N, C-alpha and C positions, 0 to 999 in steps of 0.2 A: 506802671499801673499799679504796683504793689503800694508804693509811695501814696497814691491817691486813695487807694482803699483804706490804708490806715488813717489817712487824714479824714475820711468820711466817718470811720468809725469813732475817733475823736470827737467829731464833730457831734455825732449823736450823743456820745458821752457827756461833752460839755451841755448839751441840750437838757439832758437828764438832771445834770448838777445844778444848771440855773432854776429849773423848775423845783427842785427840792429846796433850794436856798430861799426861792419865794415863798414857798409852803411854810418853810420855818419861820420866815419873817412874819407871814400873815398870822401863825400860831401865836408867837411872840406878841404881836401887838394885840391880838384879842385876848390873851392872858393879862396883858398890861391894862387894856381898858376895862376888863371885869374887875381887877384889882383896884383901879381908881374908883370904882363904883361902891366899895366896901366903906363901912363908916371910919372915919378916921384917916383915910388915906390921902385926902387932900391937905390935911395939916402936916404932913411929912414935906410938902413943897418939893416933890420930885419932880425933875424936868421931863418934859415929853420927849422921848428919844427918837421919834420916828418921823419928824419933820413934815413938810408939806405934802399931802397926799397927791397933789397934780405931779410934783417931781417923781414921787415914787412910781405912778403909772407910766410916765414918760420914760423914765428907767426900765421898767419892767418890758415895754415895748422894743426897746433897742436890745435888751438881754436876750429876749424871746426870739427876735428876729436874725440875730447875727448867726447863730449856728445854722440856720436855713439858708442863709446866703452862702456860707462857707460849704455846705452840702451841695448847694447848686454849683457853685465854682469848682469844685473836686469832681462832681459827676460830669461836667462838661469837659474837664481834663481827661477823663476817663473815655469819654465819647471820641475826642480828638485823637487821642493816643490809638484807640481802637481802629479809627478811620486811617491813620498813618500806617498802622501795621497792615491794614488790608490792602493799602495802596502799594506799599513797598513789597509785599508778599506777591501781589498780582504782577508787579513789574518784574520782579526776580523769576517767578516760574512762568510768566507770559511771555519772556524773551527767549526762553529755551526753545 
């Protein structure tokens, strides 16, 4: 059960890290877009580093969903382990 609890904690931490990274990406993209509006910025011929927005949205969905899937899996493991404990505890003391 301890391993499952640690895994759930790491899943929540991963979720927070993913959200922080996506917020940072959005901030950088907004700063870049704002810079591109300044006079003379287009003459620098800087590449657009953020790619296709459709791919970004699709990647965000996967990155935001994965930690929740892991939390559900490890929560299920805790439930199964708890039920197994109750079953064997009952068998052990019920047989006496």
